[in-house]
N, C-alpha and C positions, 0 to 999 in steps of 0.2 A: 504493500500499499504506499509506504513512504517513498520507495523508489519511483512508483508511478506518479506520485504527486510532486516529485522533484525536491524532496526534503532530505538533506543529509542526516545521517544518523551513525551512531557507534554501536557495535554489537553488544558490548558489555552493558551499556546503559539500557539499551532496549530489552535485553534478555532479563535483567533484574526487574525492570519495570513490569514486564508481563508475568514473570514467574512468581513474584511475591504478592500479586494481586489477590485479595481474599476470595474472589470468585473465579480464579483461574482453573480450568480454561472455560471461557464463556465469551459471549458477544459483548458483555459489559466490560470485561477486562480489555478487550480490543478497543472499545469506545473510550474508555478512560485513558488508555495508553496514548491514543491518537490526540486526545484533548491536551495531554502534556506537551505534545509537539506543536499545538496551535491549530488542530484540525477539528472542526465541528462535525458532529455526526447525528443521524436520525435513524433509529431502528424502525422498520416498517414490515407489515405482513401484507403480501400482495397476492393476487390471484394469477394464474398462469397467463391469462390474456393481458395482464398489466406488465408483463416482462419488459416491454419496450420503454416504460417510464423510468427504468433504472438509469441513473447517471454513472459515468465511469471516472475513476475506478470505484468499485463497490464490493463489500464483503457479502457473500451469500452463504447460507446454511444449507448443507447437503447431507443426505443420508446414503451411505454405502453399506450394503449388506446389513450388518447389525450395529453399525457405529455411525456417529455424526461427525462431520468435519466442517471447516470453513474454507471456501474457495474465494479468491480475488478475481472478479470479473473485470477484464480489461477492455472488452469491446463485444458488441453484438451486431451481427449482420443479418441479412434476410434469412439465411439458412443455418448459420453457425453462432456459437458462443465461444469466445476466446477467454481462457481462464488460467490462473496459476493454481495447482492443486495443493493438498495439504503438505506436500514436500517441497513446493516451490517450483515444480516442473511446469513448463508451458504445455497446455493441452488445448485441443480444439474438439468440441463437442457439437453434435447437431442439436438444434433446438429440442427435438424430440427426446434425445438422450439426456439433455440438461434438465428438461421439465420433469423427467422421470425421477431424478435424484434431488431436485430442489424442494425444499420444505415451504417455500413462499416467503421465508424470512430474509431480509437484506438489511445491510447497514450502509445508508447513503452518506457521503462525506463531503465536506467543503473545506478547502484550504483557506485559512484566514490570513490576513496581512501579517507579515512578520513571523510566519510559522517557521520554527526552528527548534532543534533539540536543546533543552536547557543545559547550559554549561559545555556545549560541544566544542567551543573554540579552545577552552582550556584542555579538554581531552585530546583534541587534535594536536594542539601545541606539544603536549607531553609525548605524543606518538612521534612527532617529528624530532623532538629531542633525543628519544631513544633510538630512532632510525639514524640520526646523524652521529651519535656516539658509536653505534654498531658500525656504520660505514667507515668512520675514522679508525676504529679498531681493526676492521678488515684491511683497510688501505695500509695501515702501519705494518700489519702482519705480512702483507704482499711485498711491501718495500723491504722489510727485513729479509724475507726469503730471497729477493733479487740480490741483495748485498751479500748474503751468505753464499749463494750458489753461483754468483756471477763468474767466479773463477773456474768453476767446474764445466766439464764438457757435457752439455745436455744435448741428447739427440732429439730429433723431431718426434720419434716414436714415444720417448719417455714423456715429453711435454703433452703429446696427444693423449697418452694414458692417464696422466695427472689431471688433465682437463675433464676426461671422462669420469674420474673419481669425484671431481668437484660437481659435475652435472648430476651424478647419482646422489651425491650428498644433498644438493639443493632440492632435487625432486623428492627425495624421501623426507626432508623437512616439511615440504608442502603437503606431502601424504599424511604425515603425523598431524599437521595443523587441521587437515580436512577430517581426520579420524575423530578429532575432539571439537570440531566447529562446523558440523554439517549444515548449520543454518546460514553460513557465509554464502552470499549470493553469487560472488565471483566463482568460487569453487563449485557451486551447484551447477552453474552454466557449463563448466568444464566437464563435470561428471555425469551429467544427464544430457542425452541428445538422442531423442527418438526412443524406440522400444529396445534396441540392441545395445545401447550404452548405459550401463549402471554400475558405478564403482561399489556401491554399498553391498550388492549381492555377493560379490567375491570377497571383499574385505571383511564382511560380517559372517562369512561362511564358517560353520562349526569345524569344518575340516582343517582350518588354518589358525585355530584359536587354542592357546594354552593358558592355564592359570586364570580362567574366567575372562579371557580376552586381553589380559595384560601383556601377554607375548603374542604377537600377530605379525603378518607380513610387513606392516609398516615399520615397526620397531626393529625387526631383523634387517630390513634393507638399510635403515639408517645406521645401525651398528656395523654392518658390513662396509659400507662406504666410508664411514667415519674412521674405522680402524685402518682401512686401506690407505686413506689419505694421510693419517698421521705416520704410518709406517714409511710411506714414500717421502714425507717431509723429513723424517729422521735419517734418511740416507740420501740427501741431496737430490730428491726427486727421481732417483734411480729406481726403476721397477724391480722389486725383489722377486726372486724365483717363486717365493711363497705366494705372493700376490698373483703371479702369472698362473700358478697351478689352482689357485682359489677361483680365478676367472674361468679356467677350463672345467673345474668341477661344477661351476654354476650352470653349465649347459643343460643338464637334466632338469634343473630348477626352472629354466626358461621354457623348456618343452612342456614340463608338467603344467605350468601356469597357462600356456597357450591351449593345451588340451582341455584343461578344466574349464576355461572360458568358452572355448569353441564347441565342445561336445557335452559337457556336464550341465553347466548353468545356461549356456547359449546366450551369454551376455558378455560385453567387453568392458574392461576397466581401463580407462585411458592412462591412469597412473602406472598401473601394472605393465601396460604395453610400453610405456616410456622407459621404465626401469628395465624391462626385458630387452629393449632395443639398446640401451646403454651397456648392459652385460654382454650382449651379442657383439657389439663393437669392441669391447674389451678383449674378447676372444680373438677377433680378427687382428687387433693390435698386437696381442701376445704372439700369435702365430707368425705374423709378419716380422716382428723384431727378434723372435727366438729367445726372449727373456726367460722362458721356462727352463732353459738348459744351463743357466748360470749357476755359480756356487751359492748354496743356501747359507745365509747368515744365521748363526746360532740364536741370536737375540730376537730375530724376527717372529718366531712362533710364539714364545711367551708374551712378547709385546702385543701381538695381534690378538691372542686369546684374552689377555688382560683388558685391552681396550674393548673388544667385542662384548665380553661378559660384564665388564664394568659399566658400559653404557646401557646394556639391557637391564641390569639390576637397578641402575639409577632411574631408568624410565619406569620400572615397576613401582618405585617409591613415588615418583612424580605422579603417576596415574592414581595412586592412592590419595595423594593430596588433592588431585582434580576431583576424585570421587567425594572427598570431604567437603569440597567447595560446593558440589552438587547437593550434598546432604544438608549444608547450611542454607542453601536456597530453599530446599524443601522444608526445612524447619521454620524458616522465616515465613514461608507461605502458609504453613499450618498455623503459626502464631498469628499471621494476618487474618486468617479465617476466623480464628477464635476471637481476635480483637474486633473483627468486622461484624460480629453478631450484635445486632442492635439491642436485642433483649438483655444480653449480659452487660452491654454498655449502660443501658438505662438503670440497671440494678447498681452498678459501680458508681454511676453518677449520683444517685440518691444517697449513697453512703458517704460521699465526699463532702468536704467543707462547703457551707452555704453562706451566701451573702447575709449579713445582719443589717446593713444599712442600704437603703434604696438609693441607687445611683441615677435615678431617673432625671433626664434632662440636663445632665452635666457631660462634659466632653463633646465628642463629635459623634452624631448618630446618623446612621443610614438605614433606610427602610427597604426591605425586600418586598417583591411583588406578592409572593404568597408564602410568607415565612412560617416555618414549622418550629424554629428554634430562635432563641435570642442569645447572641454571642456577645460577651463583654471581654474586651482585650485591654489589659493594662500594659502599656508599652513605654518605651523610651526612644527618642528620636535617633540616639547614637548607639542603640543596642543592635548588634549583628544578628542574634537569633530572631529578634523582632522583624528584621528585614526579610528573613526567610519565611516567616510566618505570614507576612502580609499578602503575598500573591495567592496563597491557598485560600485565605478567608475572602480575598476579593473575588475569586472565581465562584465560591459558594454564594456570595452576594449577587453576582451577575445572574446566577441561575434563579435568584429570587427565593432561595430556600431559607435564608436567615435574615434577621435584623442584626445589624453590626453596630456596637457602640465602642468607641475607643477613648480611653482615659490615659493621661500621661502622668508619670511619677514626678515628684518635685525635682526642680532643677538643682537643688542643694547648693546654691551659690555659684553654680556654673553659669556664667553670663551668656555664653553662646547657646547652651542647652535651653536656658529659659527664653531667649529670643526666638529659637526655633519653635518651641512649644506655643508661644504667644502668636507667632506668625501663622502656624497651622490652624490654631483656633480662630484667628481673625478671618482667614480665608473661609472657613466653614461658616462664619457669621454672615457672609455675603449672601447666603441662601441659595447658592448654586452647587448642588450635590456633585455634578459632573466635574466642576472645577476643583473641588477639595479632593475628589477621588484621583484626579489627574495629579494633583500636587503631591498626594501621598504616594502614588505610584512612582513619580519622578524621584522623590526624596528616598524612598526605601530601595529603589532599583540602582541608585547611584553607588558605585564602588567606593568612591571617596565622598564623604559627606562634607560638602562645602556650602555653608549657610549663605555667604555672600552671593555665590552664583545662583543659589535657589531663590534668594530674595529678588535678584534682578529678573528672574524668569516669572515670578509670581508677585509683582509689586502690590503693596497696599498703601492706603492713605491715612496713616495715623491711628488705624483701628487698634494696634497693639497696646496703646495706652489705656484702652478701656477694657482690658481683659483681666484685671486684678481679681474681680469677684469670681470669675470662672476658674481661674488658675488656683485660687485658694480653695474653692469647692472641691477640685480634684485632689489637691494636696491633703485636705482634711479627710476625705474619703479614703484614700490610700493609707493614711495614718490609723484611722479607726479600723480598717480591715487588715491591718498589719501586713501589707504588701511588701515582701522582701526581695522580690526578684522580677525580672521582666524577660519574656513576656509571661504574664499570668492570665489564664483563660477561665471564664465562667460560662457554662452552658445552661441556660434557663435557671440561673441563680446558683448553680452548683459548680464547684471548681472541677476542671478537667481531671479525672482520676489519675493516680499514679500508675505508670506503666503505659498510658496512652500518650500519643504525641499528636501534634497538629496534622501530621501526614495522615493519620487514621481518620480524621474528620472528613477527608475527601470522600470516604466511603460511608461513614456513619451518618453524616448530615446530608447526604446526597438525596 
C-alpha cells in the first residue's frame, strides 16, 4: 500500500507498528498503521456489482479455502483485477475468480498532504551512517590487501577465483538477509516471478533443514564462501589446493540442487541458481589453472574447518537472538491486546486517583464533535514527553472522540516559560480554536523551542498582560492536586492508570 501511494518507509518501523497492534492481524491494524503515515482510510462493505466504485490502491478482504487474507488491489479492468496477494506477489485474476474469493469488505484510502513515516529521516540518516562506515571499512581492507600483495605475482586465474569467492560471499549474505526478511519488497520481486520461480519452496524444504532450520543452505553457503575468502587472503590471494578440491567436491551439490529444483519441487530458486553458477565457474577456474595439483599447506585444513564451523555456530547463536526478538514482539503484542481491552481499562481507570477539584473553564479547552471521553492534560511548554503526547491527543480530537483540556504547570520563576504559557493562553483567548491548535502544533513539533521565533509567527497585542487570573487559577489547581510531573493525564476525572501510556489511548479512546 505504501509503495503504491509513493510513501517511503522503513521495514523495522512498519513491522513493529503492525505486529504490536492490539488487534493484529485485522483490517483495523492496517487502517491504524496507515494513519500513522498520514493516510486516511474508510472501511466499506460492498456488493459484487459495486466493485467498480473501489478507488486504487485499496485493501480487500478475501477468503481462500478455510482462511482469510488481505489483498492489495492495484487496478481493475473490464475483465481482470490486478492484485498483490498475501505474500506480496503480483497476481492477475479474472473478475469472476476475484468475486468468488472477495468477501465484499474493502479499505479505501486517501493520501493526505505531508504523508510520511514518523522519524524516517533520522532512521535513513542512521542507515547512511552505517553504510558509510561499512564502505570505509571495506575500502580500507581492500587498500590494505593491495599494499600487502602488490609485490606478489598474482595470476589472472587467482584474481578471477578470488572475485568468485567475493561474489559467492555477497550472494550468500543477501540470501541470509532474505531468509530472515521475507517481507522486503526488493527481495520479493527477485524471488517470485511467475509460477516457476519461488525461493521459499526450496529454502524452507525439510530436506535441507537441521536443528529446526538453524542450519540450512543459506548459512552453509555463507560459511563456505567466507572460509574460502579468508584462506585466500591468508595466502596472498593464492588459491589453495584445498580450496580447489573443495570446489571440485561441490559439483555433486550443484547437480543435486538442480535436480531437486527441476524434478522434485519443480520450482526454481534464483539465489540457489546464482550460487550454483558461481560454484560451477569455480570448477572451471580450478581445472583451467590446475591449482588442485599444488602442494597442500598444512595450516589450510584446520583454518578452513575452524572458520566454517565457527561461522556456522555463530549463526546458530544469532538466529536464537533473532528468535528472541520475534518473541519480544509477540509478547508486546499480547500485552497490547491485554492493555487494549476497554473493559479492563475502565476497571483500572476507576481504581486510579481521581480529581478532587473541578478544573472547569481554566486552561485551554477544545470540544470534540461527538466526545465519549474528557481528557485533561497537565503539561509544560518545555517538556519533551509533552511534545510526544500532543500529536496523539490531537489525532483523537480530530476524530471528535474526546474533549481536550490543557493546563500548564507554574513557571516557577522561569521568565521564558511564563512568557510562553501566557502567550499560548492569550492566543486561546482570541476565540479561534484553529489558531490555537495550529500554535500548539507548531510549538510542540519544533525540535528547538525558540519563544522569540514562535512569538513572531503568532503575534498578539498586549493580551499577555491580562492573563494573571488564568495563570494563577492553573497554578492553584496544580498545587491542590499535587501535580508533580508532566505530562499528567486524567480521563473522565481519573488519572491514567499506571502501566498504561499515551500510545495505548490511540486504541482505547478510538
